[in-house]
C-alpha positions in Angstrom: -0.1 -0.2 0.0 1.3 3.5 -0.9 0.3 6.5 1.4 0.8 10.3 0.4 0.9 12.4 3.7 0.1 16.1 2.9 1.3 18.6 5.4 0.7 22.2 4.6 3.7 23.6 6.6 7.6 23.4 6.2 9.7 20.4 7.2 12.4 23.2 7.8 10.5 24.6 10.9 9.6 22.4 14.0 6.0 22.3 15.1 3.3 19.9 16.4 1.6 18.9 13.2 5.2 18.6 11.1 6.4 16.3 14.3 3.0 14.5 14.2 3.2 13.5 10.3 6.8 12.7 10.5 6.2 10.2 13.2 3.2 8.8 11.5 5.0 8.2 8.2 7.8 6.2 10.2 5.4 4.1 12.0 3.5 3.3 9.1 6.9 2.5 7.4 7.4 -0.2 10.0 4.2 -1.8 9.2 5.4 -2.3 5.7 3.4 0.7 4.1 4.9 2.9 1.6 4.6 6.2 3.3 5.6 9.6 1.7 5.4 13.0 3.3 4.5 16.0 0.9 5.3 19.2 2.4 7.1 22.5 2.1 11.1 23.0 2.5 13.0 26.0 3.0 16.9 25.2 2.4 19.5 27.5 3.9 20.2 30.6 2.1 19.4 34.4 2.0 15.8 34.0 0.8 15.1 31.6 3.7 16.5 34.2 6.1 14.5 37.0 4.7 11.2 35.1 4.6 11.8 33.4 8.1 13.3 35.5 10.8 12.7 32.5 13.2 15.5 29.9 13.0 15.0 26.5 11.7 16.4 23.2 10.9 18.0 23.3 7.5 19.8 19.9 7.1 18.3 17.9 4.2 15.0 16.3 4.8 15.0 12.2 4.9 14.3 10.6 1.6 10.8 9.8 2.4 9.8 13.5 2.4 9.1 15.0 -0.9 9.4 18.9 -0.9 6.8 20.5 -2.7 7.9 24.4 -2.5 8.9 27.1 -0.1 6.8 28.6 2.7 6.0 32.1 4.1 4.8 33.1 7.6 0.9 33.5 8.0 -0.8 34.3 11.5 -2.8 31.3 12.5 -4.3 30.4 15.7 -2.3 33.2 17.8 0.8 31.7 16.1 3.1 32.3 13.2 2.7 29.3 10.9 5.3 28.5 8.1 2.9 27.6 5.3 3.3 26.8 1.9 1.2 29.3 -0.3 2.9 29.5 -3.8 0.7 28.5 -6.9 3.4 26.6 -8.3 3.3 24.0 -5.6 -0.1 23.2 -6.6 1.3 22.4 -10.3 4.0 20.1 -8.7 1.1 18.6 -6.3 -1.0 17.6 -9.2 2.0 16.0 -11.2 3.2 14.3 -8.0 -0.4 12.5 -7.6 -0.4 11.3 -10.9 3.2 10.1 -11.0 3.1 8.3 -7.4 -0.4 6.8 -7.9 -1.1 6.8 -4.0 -3.8 4.3 -2.7 -4.6 7.0 0.0 -3.8 10.6 0.4 -3.8 11.5 4.1 -4.3 15.4 4.5 -3.3 17.1 7.7 -5.3 20.5 8.6 -7.6 20.3 5.4 -9.0 23.5 5.7 -5.6 25.2 5.8 -4.6 27.3 2.5 -3.7 26.1 -0.1 -1.7 22.9 -0.2 -4.2 20.8 2.0 -7.0 22.2 0.6 -5.7 21.5 -3.1 -4.9 18.0 -2.1 -8.4 17.3 -0.9 -9.7 18.7 -4.4 -7.1 17.1 -6.6 -6.0 13.6 -5.3 -7.2 11.0 -7.5 -7.3 8.3 -4.7 -9.3 7.8 -1.3 -8.8 10.6 1.2 -8.4 10.9 4.9 -8.1 14.1 6.7 -6.7 14.9 10.2 -7.7 18.2 12.0 -5.4 19.4 14.7 -6.0 23.0 15.6 -8.5 24.3 18.2 -9.5 26.9 15.8 -7.8 29.5 13.3 -8.5 32.3 11.1 -8.5 30.2 8.0 -11.4 28.1 9.2 -14.2 30.2 8.2 -12.4 31.4 5.2 -11.8 27.9 4.0 -15.3 27.1 4.6 -16.4 29.9 2.3 -13.7 29.3 -0.3 -13.5 25.5 -0.7 -15.1 23.6 2.2 -18.6 23.2 0.5 -17.0 22.2 -2.7 -15.0 19.3 -1.4 -16.7 17.7 1.7 -18.0 15.0 -0.3 -14.6 13.9 -1.6 -13.4 13.1 2.0 -13.5 9.6 2.8 -12.7 9.4 6.4 -12.4 12.5 9.1 -10.0 12.3 12.1 -9.7 14.9 14.7 -6.7 14.5 17.3 -8.9 15.6 20.2 -12.5 16.4 21.1 -11.3 19.9 21.1 -10.1 19.8 17.7 -13.3 18.1 16.7 -15.4 20.8 18.0 -13.5 23.4 16.2 -13.4 21.8 12.8 -16.8 20.3 12.7 -18.8 23.6 11.8 -16.6 24.2 8.8 -16.0 20.7 7.6 -19.4 18.8 8.3 -19.4 15.1 8.7 -18.6 12.2 11.3 -15.0 12.5 12.8 -13.1 9.8 14.7 -10.7 10.8 17.4 -7.4 9.5 17.2 -5.0 11.3 19.4 -1.4 12.5 18.6 1.2 9.9 19.0 4.4 9.6 20.5 7.6 7.7 20.4 8.3 5.7 23.4 12.1 5.2 24.4 12.8 1.8 25.3 14.6 2.9 28.6 13.6 5.6 30.9 14.0 6.2 34.6 11.8 8.4 36.9 15.1 9.2 39.1 18.5 10.5 38.7 17.4 13.8 37.2 19.2 17.0 37.3 17.5 19.9 39.6 16.0 21.7 36.7 12.7 22.0 35.0 11.9 22.5 31.3 9.7 24.7 29.1 9.1 23.6 25.4 7.4 26.0 23.1 7.7 29.0 20.8 7.6 32.4 22.1 3.8 33.1 21.6 1.5 34.7 24.2 -0.7 31.8 24.2 2.0 29.4 25.1 2.5 31.2 28.6 6.1 31.6 28.7 5.7 35.4 30.2 3.6 33.7 33.0 6.5 31.0 33.8 9.1 34.1 33.8 7.1 36.1 36.0 6.7 33.2 38.5 10.4 32.1 38.1 12.3 34.2 40.6 10.2 32.8 43.3 10.7 29.3 42.2 14.4 29.8 41.9 14.6 31.2 45.5 12.4 28.5 47.0 14.1 25.5 45.1 17.3 26.4 43.7 16.4 25.0 40.3 17.3 26.0 36.9 15.0 26.8 34.0 15.7 25.3 30.5 13.8 27.0 27.7 13.8 25.0 24.4 12.0 26.0 21.1 11.9 30.0 21.8 14.1 32.3 19.9 16.9 33.4 22.4 16.8 37.2 21.5 13.0 37.4 21.9 13.3 35.6 25.4 15.9 38.0 26.5 14.0 41.0 25.3 10.8 39.5 27.3 13.2 39.1 30.5 14.3 42.6 30.4 10.7 43.9 29.9 9.5 41.9 32.8 12.6 42.8 35.0 13.3 39.1 35.5 17.1 38.1 36.2 18.4 35.4 33.8 21.1 34.1 36.2 19.0 30.7 36.8 17.8 30.6 33.1 19.3 28.7 30.2 17.9 29.6 26.7 18.8 27.0 24.4 16.5 28.1 21.3 15.5 25.5 18.7 17.2 22.1 19.4 17.5 18.8 17.4 15.1 16.0 18.3 17.9 14.1 19.9 18.7 17.1 22.1 15.2 17.6 23.0 15.0 14.0 24.2 18.0 14.5 26.2 16.3 17.5 28.2 13.4 15.5 28.8 15.0 12.7 30.3 17.3 15.2 32.6 14.6 17.4 33.7 12.5 16.8 37.1 9.4 18.4 35.4 8.1 19.8 32.2 6.0 23.0 32.5 3.4 23.9 30.0 1.8 27.4 31.1 -0.2 27.8 28.1 -3.2 30.4 28.3 -5.5 29.1 25.4 -5.3 27.7 21.8 -4.2 24.2 22.6 -6.0 21.2 20.9 -4.1 18.6 22.5 -0.5 19.4 23.7 2.0 17.1 22.2 4.7 18.3 24.5 2.7 16.8 27.4 2.9 13.2 26.1 6.6 13.7 24.9 7.1 14.3 28.6 5.2 11.4 29.6 7.2 9.1 27.3 10.3 9.9 29.2 8.5 9.6 32.6 8.9 13.2 33.2 6.0 14.6 35.2 4.1 17.9 34.1 2.8 21.0 35.6 0.4 22.3 33.1 -2.4 25.1 32.8 -5.9 23.7 33.3 -7.2 24.6 29.7 -9.3 22.6 27.2 -7.0 20.1 25.1 -4.5 19.6 28.2 -7.1 18.5 30.5 -7.9 15.8 28.0 -4.3 14.5 28.2 -3.4 15.3 32.0 -5.2 15.0 35.1 -3.9 14.6 38.8 -2.9 11.2 38.4 0.0 12.1 36.3 0.6 15.8 36.6 0.0 19.0 38.3 -2.9 21.4 36.9 -2.9 25.0 37.6 -5.2 27.9 36.7 -3.9 29.4 33.3 -2.4 32.7 33.6 -1.9 32.9 37.3 1.9 33.0 38.2 1.4 32.3 41.9 -0.5 29.2 41.4 2.1 28.1 38.8 4.9 28.7 41.2 3.5 27.0 44.1 2.6 23.8 41.6 6.2 23.7 40.8 7.9 24.4 44.2 5.4 21.7 45.5 6.6 18.9 42.9 10.2 19.8 43.3 9.9 19.3 47.1 8.2 16.1 47.1 10.6 13.7 45.4 8.6 10.2 45.7 5.3 12.1 44.5 7.3 13.5 41.6 8.6 10.0 40.6 5.3 8.5 41.0 3.7 11.1 38.5 6.4 10.4 36.3 5.9 6.8 36.4 2.1 7.3 36.0 2.7 9.5 32.9 4.8 7.0 31.2 1.9 4.2 31.9 -0.3 6.6 30.2 1.9 7.2 27.2 2.2 3.4 26.8 -1.7 2.9 27.2 -2.9 5.6 24.9 -0.2 7.3 22.9 2.3 5.1 21.6 2.8 5.5 17.7 2.6 1.7 16.8 -0.7 1.0 18.1 -2.0 4.4 16.6 -0.4 3.4 13.2 -2.3 0.1 13.4 -5.7 2.2 13.6 -4.6 4.2 10.8 -3.5 1.2 8.5 -7.0 -0.3 9.4 -8.7 2.8 8.0 -6.7 2.6 4.9 -7.4 -1.1 4.3 -11.3 -0.4 4.7 -11.3 2.3 2.4 -8.9 0.4 -0.2 -9.7 -3.1 0.2 -6.1 -3.7 0.2 -4.3 -5.8 3.2 -1.3 -4.9 5.1 0.4 -8.1 6.3 2.0 -6.5 9.3 -1.3 -5.2 10.5 -3.0 -8.3 10.0 -0.3 -10.1 11.9 -0.5 -7.9 14.7 
């Protein structure tokens, strides 16, 4: 079976949907599916630096990624998405479909302009879609521009959470199946032996709540002596934010965008992951990444996060309240047995609900149902 996975964003810039689709492709390949990623790519050079002030990863994509064009920055869901908008990419996409003859085309964020929407319109195959976002400016625009025209072309609709389904359903009608974001599960992990530090992973966007954590950090550092490690946010922007808030950086390490291997090392080393987002999260992949490494989380009690975390595997605090966030982090760092117990419970939850191999089996079952083709590895499983 041959599956084309269409992503409207760029391989060159880390993000939840990009990470999800990449893991999906590799998990399907382990089942024997010929899975290819079709998405943007921004090679290093002057043009990329002009179009994308945020640093990215500019090593060549793996051989299962088929680049389809450059991306530009577009505001989306209180964020800045690196999205493919060039008309020439549509010509390449149509040629690609006819050349590759995919049995299934799996389109992520089908309402996003223009690559995903055009893939639903043009793919000469069975079509599966996955909706990720908890909302976005393109949803009503997409509905008006192309939603009514291609609803009937979608054979199976997936949402990564109930929050994502509620957001997408008014604009792309039909039944949805909830299949969560998956996570890679390291074979070895330990709840103990951690460095005395906590980790923030996310872009520098108001909805991610980094400003709330930084306001709370002096109190946390004074009470615990811990260090804060900031991953994913642009270092210069973080330093501007620290200066504006009047927060010293003597116990804060600002790492910027890091390779996946280094992120995994950070998750293994930290005593806790802090996710202080204020709004706009449909799932929270960083939470399940922490779970997979037996790292407990302190997270805002917002829709999307509360579907993933509860008191058995993490600490939930009111969003936007730095005093509550500080109390949650300090309490966790001062109670090592409870911290390790939460980490073990998180790992168990990741194994039960979010491992990529069982999720890939569910996807393969959908593809088999739509095409009538059989995947031997799935049948054996």
